[in-house]
N, C-alpha and C positions, 0 to 999 in steps of 0.2 A: 273260650265260649262257655258261658254259664247257663243253666236252666232256671227259669223263673217259675215258681209254683203260683198258680192263681186259681180262682174259683170256677173256672170254666169246666163244663162236663162234656165238651165236644170230644169225640174220639180222635185219636191221633197216634202216631207210632211212638210218641214219647221220647226215649233216649236215642232213637235212630235219627241220624243227621244226613241231610241230602248233599251237603256241600254247597247248597244254594242259600245265600244269606236271607233272602226274602222268604223262602219256604221254611227255613229253619226257625226264623223269628216267629212266624205264625204258629209253629208248633211248640213254642215255649222256650227257645234258646236265644240268649242274647249274645251277640258277637262283639268284635272289637269296635264296630261302627254301626250306625243305623242304616238299614237297607232303604233304598228309595226307587221310586218310579213316579211318573207324572201322568195324570189323566190328560188325554189329547197330546201326548208326547210325540205322536206321529201326526203331522198335519200341516196346515197352511203357513205356520211361522218358519218352516224349513224351506230353503231355496230349492233343495233337491226334490221336495215334494211338489212345489209349484212347477218345476220344470217337467216332472213326470206327468202332472195333470194336464199340461198343455198338449202332451203327446197322446194321452190315454182317454181324454174326455171327462165326462161328469163324474161326481162323487160316487153315485150308486154303481155305475159301470166299473169303476176301480174297485170298489168294495166287493163286488161279486165276481171279479176276475182273480182267481187264486194266486197267480204269479204276481200280479200287481199288488194285491193286498199283502202278500208276503214281503215284497220289496219295500213297501211303505212301513210295515211294522219294523223291518230291520233298520231303516234309516236312523232313527235316533239312537239305536243301540250302538251302531257303528260310530256315530259321532260323539256320544256322551257316555256310553257304557253303563246305562241304568241297570239295576239289579233284576228287573223284570221287563218283559216286552208284553204289550197288551195288543191283541190281534186287531188289525184295522178293519172295522166294520161299523155298524150302527144299530141302535136298539130297534129301529123301525123295520128292520128286515123281517121280523116275526109277523106283524100284520100283513106285510106284502106276501109272505109265504102262505098266509091263511086266505089270500084272495083279495085283499084290499089294495086298490090302486095307490101307488106311491110314486112321487117324483121329487127331486130336489131342485128347487128353483134358485138360480144364481143370485146371491145377495139377499135372499129371502128365507131360504131354509126348506124344510120338508113340507110337502103338501099331500094330504090324503083325501080320498073321497069320504066325507064324514059319515059316521054312523049315528043316526038320530032316533032310532026306534029298535024295538025288539026284532022287527022284521029284517031290518038291515043287519043286525047281529046274526040272525039265523042263516044269512047267506054265506057267512064264513065257514070254512071246512078245512079238514086235514088231508084232503085228497092228494095234493101235490106238496105237502108241507116238507117232508124230508128231502124230496127232490129239489125243491126250490132253494133250500138252505145247504145243499151239498157243497157249493163252492166255499162256504165258510169253513167247513170241516176240512176241505182240501187245502185251504190256505193255512190252517193250523198245522196240518201234517207237513206242508212245505216249510213253514217257518221253523218248526221243531227240528227239521233236518238241516235247515240253513244255519241255525244257531250253532249246531254241532260242527257243521262244515267250516264255519268262520271262527271256530275256537271261542265261542261264547257259552262254554259249558256250564258256567256258574250263573247264567241268566235264566230265570224261570220264565215260563210262558203262561200268560193269563188269557182266559176266555171271558165272555161277558154277555149279559142280556139285560134288558130293561125289566124292572119290576111290573107286575100286573097293573097296579094303579097308574103308574106313569104312562105305560104304553096304552092303556085304555083311554087315558085322558087325551092323548094325541089322536087315537082312532076316532073318538067321538067328536072332538073339536074340529078335526080336519087339518091340524098343523099346530104350530106353537102358539102360545097365548100367555098373557100375564096372569090370568086368573082361572082359565079353563071353565068358564061358566056353564057351557053345555054339558061337560062331563060331570061337574058337581050337581047340576040340576038333575041329571038322570040318576045319579047316586042317591039323591034325596027323594025324587018323585017317582021313579020307576026302578026300585031296588031289585025287582025280579029280573028285569032285562039286564040291569048292570051286573048283577051277580052271575048271570049266564055268561057274560063276556069275561069277567074275572075268572070264572072257573075254566073257561077255554084257554085263557092266557096262562093260568097255573099249569095246566096240562101241557100246553105247547112249549112253554118256557122250560119246564122240566125236561122234556124230551130234547129240546135244543141244546141246553147246557150239558146234558148227558152225552150227546153226540160230540160236543166240543171236547169234553174230557177224553172220550174214546179216541179222538183225533190227535191228542197231545197237550191239551190244556192242563197245566199242573195246579192251577187254582182258577176260581171263577169269581167275578164280581157282579152283583145285582144292583143295578143303578135305579134308585127311586128318586129321580131328580125333582119331582114335584110333590114329595111327601109332606112338605111344609104347608101345603094349601088346605089340609084337612083338620078339622077339629078333633078332639080326643076320641069321640065315639067312632067317627068315620076312620080315623087313623088306625084304631084297633081292628076295624072290620075289613078295610080295603088295603091297608099296608101291612100290618103285623100278621094277620091270619093267612093271607095268601103267600106271604114270604115264608112263613113257618111251614106251610105245606110243601113249598118247592124244596126248602132245606131238608125236610124230613125225607122226601123221595130221593133226593140226590145223595143224602147221607147213607141211605139203605143201599144204593147201588155203587157209590164210590166213597167209602167211609173215610178215607185218608186224604181226600182232596179238600183244601181249605175253601171256605165260602165267605167272601167279604160282602157285607151289606152296606149300602151308602144311601141313607135316608135323608137326602139334602134338605135343610130347612126344618128338620124335626123339632129343634129346640128342646124343651124339657122331655119330649117324647123319645129322645135318644135313649133314655134310661129303660123305658118299656121295651123299646126295639131291641136293645142289647140283651135284655133278660128274657124276652118272650119268643124271639124268632129263632134262637139257637144257631145263629151265624157264628162262624169261627172268629171273625174280626169285624170291626165296625169302622167305616170311613167317616171322617168328620168334615163338615163344611167350615168355611172360614169364620163363621159367626160363633163357633163353639169355643169358649175359653179353654185354653190349654190346661191351666191349673185345675179347673173344674173337671175336665176329662180325665186328668191324671188321678184325681181323688175319687170320682164317681163311676167312671167306665173302665178304666184300665185295670183295676184289681180283678175284674170279671173276665175281660177278654182283651186281646191285642187291639190297639187302635191305630188308625191310619189318617194322615193328614198333616196340617190343614192350612198351609200357606195361602194367603190371599193372592190370586193370580195377578192382581194389579201391582202388588209389591214386586212380583217377578218382572212385570213390565217396566216398572220404575228403575229397578237395578240399584246399584250403588249401596250406600249405607242403609237405605230403607229395606233393601232385600236381605242383606247380611244380618242386620239387627233383628228383623222379623223371623228369619230362619233360625238364628241362634236362640231366640226366646222360646220357640216351639221345641227345639231339640233339648234345651235345658230343662223344660218342664216335663217332657214326655219320655225322655230317654232312660229314665230309671226303671221303666217297665218295658213290656212288649210293644214295640213301636215301629211302624213303617212310615217314613217321611213321604209326603205327597202334597199336592195342592188341595185347597178346599173346593175347587172346581177345575175345569179344564184350562190348559194353556190358551191364552188369547192369541188370535192370529197375528196381531201386531207386536208380539213380544220379540224383542231383539234376541237373536241366536246367542250372542255373547253373554246375555244375562242368564240364559239357561246353562251355558258352560260354566259361568262363575258359580252358580248355585251347586252344580254337580261337583265342581272342585272342592267347594266348602264341605259338602257332605262326605266326599271320599276321604278327605283329610282329617275329619273330626273323629277323634278317638274317645271312646268311652272309658271313664275311669273305673 
């Protein structure tokens, strides 16, 4: 295992190695192979997940049951042996914990009571925030113990949260959307109210991620799934600035815990995000050219990504050639293999197994 020097100024233990390939890579060490995990690696494509869901009920009930969330988190690790497990939860538990009504509708997705004014935002509060999110911390504690109990000692545990802009977009819109018109309109026309919501989310997200780390998360990822909807000015104000604030606070409290930022769809703004947020590593969506990322981003910080989930669905030569191209272009620096978005529910399990075998057997020269 060699150490790669790069321009990042993020603090870390340097020469200290954890024995966990994922964590060591984020800290600057290149091993014999590329570490990997997949967004949505625990979920509906797995038959054992579908079987458990029939017994346990809806998505939110499972996510907020520590025993069930632990079991779901462990399912892909037992089957495929990824280098990291990400806790089974959802980015929208934060608005729910702040008092916004949330439900998940079958075949539709999340539905929230929309926030359309400063008065609506003012109703949110921290009163029961920590209590409401205690099940997530308990799930992390249980999963950390379970990884050890089942001899997955080299598997890292990841916590996560949504970035303020993306979570705010859902909160204002009342659910998913192609363009989040209501959220963008408030950002333009009522920046004072929108800023109050973002500030609340910075504070709450920081507290939430800190609790996850205290409960056993060894790295955290900040999902900004809708970062690509904003122009340059709004991207600086509502994506980069809030993320930098969260990273600064977390770094002060937990200086050696890696923080991965994932500004999906950011395009050319990936450069500013990588330089200005101070994240430890950056997740790439499937539209980011691997060669460009290797030249432009990877000298500064580790990169993660970015296989098209549809290539994983397709399998066969399309999958192997796409994966090999990404590895070839990015494995010369600090790199964690992942998808450019989450695993699709209709992905055949055998395709995931084939990709895992490819990654485990690929040796770096």
